[in-house]
N, C-alpha and C positions, 0 to 999 in steps of 0.2 A: 378155369375155376381162378377167382381173386385171390390176391396175397391178403397179408394182415393189413396192408397200407391204404388207407382211406383214398377213395378219387375226388373228393371234395373237400376243404376245410371250412368251417363256419367263419362268419364275420371277426370273432374274436381270436380264432385259432390263426386264421391268415394275417390279421394284422399284429400278432404276436409274432408270428415266422418272420414277416417283413420288417418288424422292429419300427413299426409305425402304429399311432393310436388309431382304434377301431372308428372314430369318427372321419379321421383323414381318409382311412381305406374306404368307409363309407360313401364320401365325397366324390373319390376318385371313381368309383363305381356309379356313382348318380350320374357323372360326367361323363362316362362311357371311355374312361382312361384305363381301367384295368378289367381282365377278364373277370365274367361272374355269370351266374345263372340265379333265376328267381324261381324257387321251388314252392308249391302249394298253392291254396288257393287266396283270395283276394290280393292284397300288397305282396303275397309270398315271401319266404325267407331267403336271403341273400346266401349264396354258396360260391365258392371259389375254386373251380377245377384246378387240383394240383400241379396238373402237365400245362395247363394254358399259362399259369403263374410262372412255373419256371421259364417256359416260351418269352412271356412278357418280360421278365427281368432280363434273360440274354439280349431280346431286341432293344430294351431302353438302357443298358449299361453303356456307361461314357469311359472314356480312356482306356488303358491297357488293363486287362484281365488280370487281378490279384488274387494270391492265395484267400485274402480275406474276402474278396467279394466270391469265390468259389464256395468258401465257408457258409456265408451268409445264404446263399441259394439252395445250400445242400441242407439249411434249415428246414426248410418245407418239408423235407421227408422225415424229420427228427421231430415234429410238431407233437405227436400222439404217443411217442415212444418213452 
């Protein structure tokens, strides 16, 4: 049984959680630089799996991990709350 947390975020939800514009996130997805899925028919809708985004943040972080970095990564779990 799934918890109340969503498995994926919409383009706008993910952009808000990452604190970047939806356009920037769309471009990163289009370039294959951020994990995403296309769901639906035709061009489909972009969705961003939360677990993969968390991994992507960890893998692409530079410098020492700070409390602020941890707080930003944890924002992904608080988007819909």
